[in-house]
C-alpha positions in Angstrom: 113.2 -26.0 -65.8 111.6 -28.6 -68.1 112.6 -29.3 -71.7 109.4 -27.6 -72.8 110.5 -24.4 -71.1 114.0 -24.2 -72.6 114.6 -21.8 -75.4 115.0 -23.5 -78.7 118.5 -23.4 -80.3 118.9 -22.6 -84.0 119.9 -26.2 -84.7 116.8 -27.5 -82.9 114.5 -25.1 -84.8 116.1 -26.2 -88.1 115.5 -29.8 -87.3 111.8 -29.1 -86.5 111.4 -27.2 -89.7 112.8 -30.1 -91.6 110.6 -32.6 -89.9 107.4 -30.6 -90.5 108.2 -30.2 -94.2 108.8 -33.9 -94.5 105.4 -34.6 -92.9 103.9 -32.2 -95.5 105.6 -34.1 -98.3 104.4 -37.4 -97.0 100.8 -36.1 -96.9 101.1 -34.7 -100.4 102.6 -37.9 -101.8 99.7 -39.8 -100.3 97.2 -37.5 -102.0 96.3 -35.7 -98.8 97.7 -32.2 -99.5 96.1 -30.0 -96.7 96.6 -26.9 -98.8 94.1 -28.3 -101.4 91.3 -28.0 -98.8 89.1 -25.1 -100.0 86.2 -25.1 -97.6 85.0 -26.6 -94.3 81.5 -26.3 -93.0 81.3 -25.8 -89.3 78.1 -25.7 -87.3 79.3 -24.1 -84.1 82.0 -22.2 -82.3 83.7 -23.3 -79.1 81.8 -20.7 -77.0 78.5 -22.0 -78.4 79.2 -25.3 -76.8 80.6 -24.0 -73.5 77.9 -21.4 -73.0 75.0 -23.8 -73.9 76.3 -27.2 -72.7 73.0 -28.3 -71.3 71.4 -27.9 -74.7 74.4 -29.2 -76.6 75.3 -32.3 -74.6 75.0 -35.4 -76.8 74.6 -33.4 -80.0 77.0 -33.8 -83.0 78.8 -30.7 -83.9 81.4 -29.5 -86.5 84.2 -27.2 -85.4 87.3 -25.7 -87.0 90.4 -24.1 -85.6 94.0 -24.3 -84.6 95.3 -27.2 -82.4 97.1 -25.5 -79.5 98.1 -28.6 -77.4 98.2 -32.3 -77.8 98.5 -35.1 -75.1 99.0 -38.6 -76.5 97.8 -41.3 -74.1 98.0 -44.7 -75.9 94.6 -45.5 -77.4 93.1 -42.1 -76.5 94.5 -38.6 -76.6 93.5 -35.1 -75.8 94.0 -31.8 -77.6 92.9 -28.2 -77.4 91.1 -26.6 -80.4 91.2 -22.8 -80.6 88.9 -20.7 -82.7 88.1 -17.0 -82.8 86.1 -17.1 -79.6 88.0 -19.5 -77.3 89.2 -23.0 -76.7 87.6 -26.4 -76.4 89.0 -29.8 -75.5 89.1 -32.6 -78.2 88.9 -36.2 -77.0 90.4 -38.3 -79.7 89.8 -42.0 -79.2 91.2 -44.7 -81.6 88.1 -46.9 -81.4 85.9 -43.9 -82.4 88.1 -42.2 -84.9 89.5 -45.3 -86.6 92.9 -46.9 -86.4 94.4 -45.3 -89.5 92.9 -41.9 -88.8 94.2 -42.1 -85.2 97.7 -42.7 -86.5 97.4 -39.7 -88.7 96.2 -37.6 -85.7 99.3 -38.6 -83.7 101.5 -37.1 -86.4 99.8 -33.7 -86.3 101.7 -30.8 -84.9 100.7 -28.1 -82.5 99.7 -25.2 -84.7 98.0 -27.3 -87.4 94.5 -26.1 -88.5 91.9 -28.9 -88.3 88.2 -29.5 -88.8 86.5 -31.9 -86.4 83.1 -33.5 -86.1 81.9 -35.3 -83.0 79.6 -35.5 -80.0 79.5 -33.0 -77.1 80.1 -34.5 -73.7 81.7 -33.8 -70.3 84.7 -35.9 -69.1 84.9 -37.5 -65.7 87.0 -34.5 -64.6 84.2 -32.2 -65.6 85.8 -30.8 -68.8 83.4 -29.9 -71.6 84.7 -31.7 -74.7 84.0 -33.2 -78.1 84.7 -36.8 -78.8 86.1 -36.7 -82.3 84.6 -39.0 -84.9 85.9 -37.2 -88.0 89.1 -35.1 -88.4 90.4 -33.2 -91.4 93.7 -31.4 -91.6 92.9 -28.0 -93.2 96.3 -26.3 -93.1 99.8 -27.4 -92.0 101.9 -25.5 -89.5 105.4 -25.4 -90.8 107.0 -23.0 -88.2 106.7 -24.1 -84.6 104.7 -21.6 -82.4 106.8 -19.8 -79.8 106.8 -21.6 -76.5 104.9 -19.8 -73.8 107.6 -18.8 -71.3 110.1 -17.0 -73.6 108.7 -16.5 -77.0 106.2 -13.8 -76.2 108.5 -11.6 -74.1 110.2 -10.1 -77.2 108.0 -7.1 -77.8 109.8 -6.3 -81.0 109.0 -9.7 -82.4 105.4 -9.5 -81.1 104.8 -6.2 -83.1 106.6 -7.5 -86.2 104.7 -10.8 -86.2 101.4 -9.8 -84.8 99.8 -12.9 -86.4 101.9 -15.1 -84.0 101.1 -12.8 -81.1 97.4 -13.2 -81.7 97.6 -16.9 -82.0 99.5 -17.3 -78.7 98.2 -14.5 -76.5 94.4 -14.2 -75.8 94.9 -10.9 -74.0 96.2 -9.3 -77.2 93.3 -10.6 -79.1 90.9 -9.2 -76.4 92.5 -5.8 -76.8 91.8 -5.7 -80.5 88.3 -7.0 -80.1 87.7 -4.1 -77.6 89.2 -1.7 -80.1 86.7 -2.9 -82.7 83.8 -2.4 -80.2 85.1 1.1 -79.3 85.0 2.2 -83.0 81.6 0.6 -83.5 80.2 2.4 -80.5 81.6 5.7 -81.6 79.8 5.2 -84.9 76.6 4.2 -83.2 76.8 7.3 -81.0 77.5 9.7 -83.9 74.8 8.1 -86.1 72.2 8.4 -83.3 73.0 12.1 -83.0 72.1 12.7 -86.7 75.7 12.9 -88.0 76.6 11.6 -91.4 79.8 9.6 -91.9 81.9 10.8 -94.9 85.2 10.1 -96.5 87.8 12.7 -97.6 91.1 12.4 -99.6 94.2 10.8 -98.1 96.3 12.4 -100.8 96.4 16.2 -100.8 98.2 18.9 -102.8 98.3 21.0 -99.6 98.7 19.5 -96.1 96.4 21.3 -93.7 94.3 21.2 -90.6 97.1 20.6 -88.1 100.6 21.7 -87.2 102.5 18.6 -88.3 105.2 17.5 -90.8 103.7 15.6 -93.7 104.8 12.6 -95.7 105.6 13.6 -99.3 104.9 11.4 -102.3 104.8 11.8 -106.0 101.9 11.4 -108.4 103.3 10.1 -111.7 100.4 10.8 -114.0 100.0 14.4 -112.8 103.8 14.8 -112.3 103.3 16.6 -109.0 104.3 16.1 -105.4 101.5 15.3 -103.0 101.1 15.0 -99.3 99.5 12.3 -97.1 96.9 14.0 -95.1 97.8 15.2 -91.6 94.2 15.9 -90.7 90.7 15.7 -92.2 89.6 19.1 -90.9 89.7 21.4 -94.0 87.8 19.0 -96.3 85.1 18.3 -93.6 84.6 22.1 -93.1 84.2 22.4 -96.9 81.2 20.0 -96.5 79.7 22.2 -93.8 79.9 25.1 -96.3 78.2 22.8 -98.8 75.2 22.3 -96.5 76.0 19.0 -94.7 75.4 20.4 -91.3 76.6 17.4 -89.2 79.5 15.3 -90.6 82.2 13.0 -89.2 85.0 10.9 -90.4 86.9 8.0 -88.8 90.1 7.7 -90.7 93.9 7.2 -90.9 96.1 10.2 -90.5 99.8 10.3 -91.5 102.5 12.5 -89.8 106.2 12.3 -90.5 107.3 12.8 -86.9 108.9 11.0 -84.0 107.9 7.6 -82.7 107.4 6.8 -79.0 104.9 5.1 -76.7 102.3 7.8 -77.6 103.0 8.4 -81.3 103.0 6.3 -84.5 103.5 7.8 -88.0 100.0 6.6 -89.0 97.1 6.6 -86.6 93.3 6.9 -86.5 91.2 9.8 -85.5 87.6 10.9 -85.5 86.9 14.4 -86.6 83.3 15.8 -86.4 81.8 19.1 -87.3 78.4 20.5 -86.5 76.9 23.7 -87.8 75.2 26.3 -85.5 77.1 25.2 -82.3 80.4 26.1 -80.7 83.2 24.7 -78.6 81.0 24.4 -75.6 78.7 22.2 -77.6 81.7 20.2 -78.7 82.7 19.7 -75.0 79.3 18.3 -74.3 79.2 15.9 -77.2 82.8 14.8 -76.5 82.0 14.0 -72.9 78.7 12.2 -73.9 80.5 10.2 -76.5 83.3 8.9 -74.3 80.8 8.1 -71.5 78.7 6.2 -74.0 81.7 4.2 -75.2 82.8 3.3 -71.7 79.4 2.1 -70.6 78.8 0.1 -73.8 82.3 -1.5 -74.1 83.4 -1.8 -70.4 80.1 -1.6 -68.5 81.6 1.2 -66.3 83.0 4.7 -66.5 85.7 4.0 -63.9 88.9 2.1 -64.7 92.5 1.8 -63.8 95.1 3.0 -66.2 98.8 2.2 -65.5 97.9 2.0 -61.8 96.0 5.3 -61.7 92.2 5.3 -61.1 90.5 7.2 -63.9 86.9 8.3 -63.6 85.1 9.2 -66.8 81.8 9.7 -65.1 80.0 12.9 -66.3 80.9 16.2 -64.8 84.5 16.6 -66.1 86.5 19.6 -64.9 86.7 22.7 -67.2 89.3 25.4 -66.8 91.0 28.0 -69.0 94.6 27.7 -70.0 95.4 30.9 -68.1 93.7 29.7 -64.9 95.5 26.3 -65.2 98.9 28.0 -65.6 98.1 30.3 -62.6 97.1 27.3 -60.5 100.2 25.2 -61.2 102.9 27.9 -61.7 101.7 31.0 -59.9 102.0 33.1 -63.1 98.9 35.2 -63.8 99.1 35.8 -67.5 95.8 37.7 -67.6 97.4 40.4 -65.5 100.5 40.7 -67.6 101.4 42.1 -71.0 103.9 40.5 -73.4 107.0 42.2 -71.8 105.9 41.3 -68.3 105.1 37.7 -69.3 108.6 37.3 -70.9 110.3 38.5 -67.7 108.2 36.2 -65.6 109.0 33.2 -67.7 112.7 33.9 -67.6 112.5 34.4 -63.9 111.3 30.8 -63.8 114.5 29.7 -65.5 112.8 29.0 -68.8 114.0 30.0 -72.3 111.3 30.3 -75.0 112.0 29.3 -78.6 113.2 31.9 -81.0 110.3 33.6 -82.8 107.9 32.1 -80.3 107.9 34.7 -77.5 104.6 36.5 -78.0 102.2 36.7 -75.1 100.2 33.8 -76.4 103.3 31.7 -77.2 104.6 32.2 -73.7 101.3 31.2 -72.2 101.3 28.0 -74.2 104.9 27.4 -73.3 104.2 27.7 -69.6 101.1 25.5 -69.9 103.3 22.7 -71.3 106.0 23.2 -68.7 103.8 23.4 -65.6 100.3 22.0 -66.2 99.9 19.0 -68.6 101.5 16.4 -66.4 99.2 17.2 -63.6 95.9 16.6 -65.4 95.2 13.0 -64.5 91.4 13.0 -64.5 89.5 14.1 -67.6 89.9 17.9 -67.9 88.9 20.3 -70.6 91.5 23.1 -70.9 89.9 26.0 -72.8 90.6 29.4 -74.3 93.9 28.8 -76.1 96.0 31.8 -77.4 95.4 32.7 -81.1 99.1 32.2 -82.0 98.8 28.4 -81.6 95.2 28.1 -82.9 95.2 29.2 -86.5 91.8 27.6 -87.3 89.8 28.6 -84.2 87.5 31.6 -83.7 88.7 34.4 -81.5 86.9 35.0 -78.2 84.8 38.2 -78.5 85.7 39.2 -75.0 89.5 38.8 -75.5 90.9 38.7 -79.1 94.2 37.3 -77.8 92.4 34.0 -77.1 90.3 31.6 -79.1 87.3 29.4 -78.4 89.3 26.2 -78.3 89.7 23.3 -75.9 91.8 20.3 -75.5 90.8 17.3 -73.4 93.5 15.9 -71.2 93.6 12.6 -69.4 96.6 11.1 -67.5 98.6 14.1 -68.6 97.9 13.4 -72.3 95.9 15.2 -74.9 93.0 13.1 -76.1 90.9 15.5 -78.0 91.1 19.0 -79.6 88.2 21.2 -80.6 87.2 24.8 -81.7 84.5 27.1 -82.4 85.6 27.0 -86.0 87.0 30.2 -87.6 84.6 31.2 -90.4 85.9 34.6 -91.2 87.8 34.3 -94.5 89.7 37.6 -94.0 90.9 36.6 -90.5 91.7 33.1 -91.8 93.9 34.4 -94.6 95.8 36.6 -92.2 96.5 33.6 -89.9 97.6 31.5 -92.8 99.9 34.3 -93.8 101.5 34.2 -90.4 101.9 30.4 -90.7 103.6 30.9 -94.1 106.0 33.3 -92.5 106.8 30.7 -89.8 107.3 28.1 -92.5 109.8 30.5 -94.3 111.7 30.8 -91.0 112.2 27.0 -90.8 109.0 25.8 -89.1 108.1 22.8 -91.3 105.1 22.0 -89.1 103.4 25.4 -89.9 100.4 25.5 -92.2 100.7 26.3 -95.9 98.4 28.8 -97.6 95.1 27.1 -98.7 93.4 29.5 -101.1 90.6 27.1 -102.0 89.7 26.7 -98.3 89.5 30.5 -98.0 87.3 30.6 -101.2 85.0 28.1 -99.5 84.8 30.3 -96.4 84.0 33.3 -98.7 80.9 31.5 -99.8 79.8 31.5 -96.2 80.2 28.9 -93.5 77.8 29.0 -90.6 79.0 29.2 -87.0 80.4 25.7 -86.4 81.9 23.5 -83.7 84.5 20.9 -84.6 86.3 18.2 -82.6 89.1 15.8 -83.3 90.0 12.8 -81.1 92.8 10.2 -81.3 91.0 6.8 -81.3 94.3 5.0 -80.6 94.8 6.9 -77.4 91.2 6.3 -76.3 91.7 2.6 -76.9 94.9 2.8 -74.8 93.0 4.2 -71.9 90.1 1.7 -72.1 92.4 -1.4 -72.5 95.2 -0.2 -70.0 97.8 -0.3 -72.7 101.0 1.5 -72.0 102.1 1.9 -75.6 100.3 2.9 -78.8 102.0 -0.1 -80.5 99.9 -2.4 -78.2 96.7 -1.1 -79.8 97.8 -1.0 -83.4 97.6 -4.3 -85.2 100.6 -3.5 -87.4 102.6 -0.6 -85.9 105.4 1.0 -88.0 108.6 -0.9 -87.5 112.2 -0.3 -88.8 113.1 -3.1 -91.2 115.3 -5.7 -89.7 118.1 -5.1 -92.2 118.3 -1.5 -90.9 
């Protein structure tokens, strides 16, 4: 293993830190403080030159970026300049740059930010380059960048110091560029369908719209406790009542729950609501949206996620929760009452939670136990029991069930949607049941929201609504195994803890 590949000791790191600070002091004492640079005009990016070399050859350009490598070779040297789009070779020649400036260049460190001016050409080895005639140090790197072979394998450090991860690892930068494109294409799709983007409060006096444990904070001026939102649903449906017939919001959600490869305490969702449609309409728009995003961002609806071929092409499977449970467990809930279902579940060796042994709770319990992990290709699971769907409209043909679906891919929930409950009397009754569950210790159950019921009493049209986790969609489209890989700054425990 070469010296370049060896991990740096603390003593070696300390010496490098000392040397770099000495270099900075020398520059400052000579009146060349790089941190006094306030502006640098560049004419091109690295990809402009690489992609249009025939037009650019022989032209003088101005570039700026980070120096990622340096190879000193006597009277001429090479270095790599990295900007937001890529890298380009710098050819630094003493006779072109000037003797004093060349000496200054040789003292530069990998990681320094520079501005260069020079002529575009191709080397004898065929490398597109810029022969540097002017060079300005724009910012001094005082902490050495991690060396390639060891410094980037510490995932904890990568998440804590994402700025370093982005400097070193182009694949990471590509993931977040794709994330930005995914969000942009979701907006383009929604706007093209006539939806209006809105913003609703992050701070709420009542957390609602989901079964989740909220973060609690305190508002000093009002002297009241408030909750970070766990969903945008109830405010968006108030807007439907107010006459905005198609609304959506892309926003941050906060849930005070566990952390794993699929969950972060704050994450991003899109929720959309459309008057005069139902959950079937939401299935159609969800499928169309994801197909649109795949085609625009990836150029295909077929991809590999964690070694599994996923096909997002239109025509996704649709099946009821009861049919899915029957297919994967053999239990036919539609042919059983509550007592029969409880016996059948126990016969499978399962024990339901206390206070969650109604017919609908048992159906949902068996679904989680037997079905979810098998749903690898995009699948809409429909007709959820009313007990676990406090905001969804009942099915007219079977009041035990609701007009609700969840979209599953790779055994994971990606989206959740309803024919929205617009009966204020039914809604109050379901809230009351949630309040009872909360009193029994379920801190994820909904609170009573009297203002939302008042809004429904003014009249909400038949409405379809859908919520989707954007982070999980990005995970699928970038083949990322952990949600932390698609969040620029995931939640981390402080080092001193």
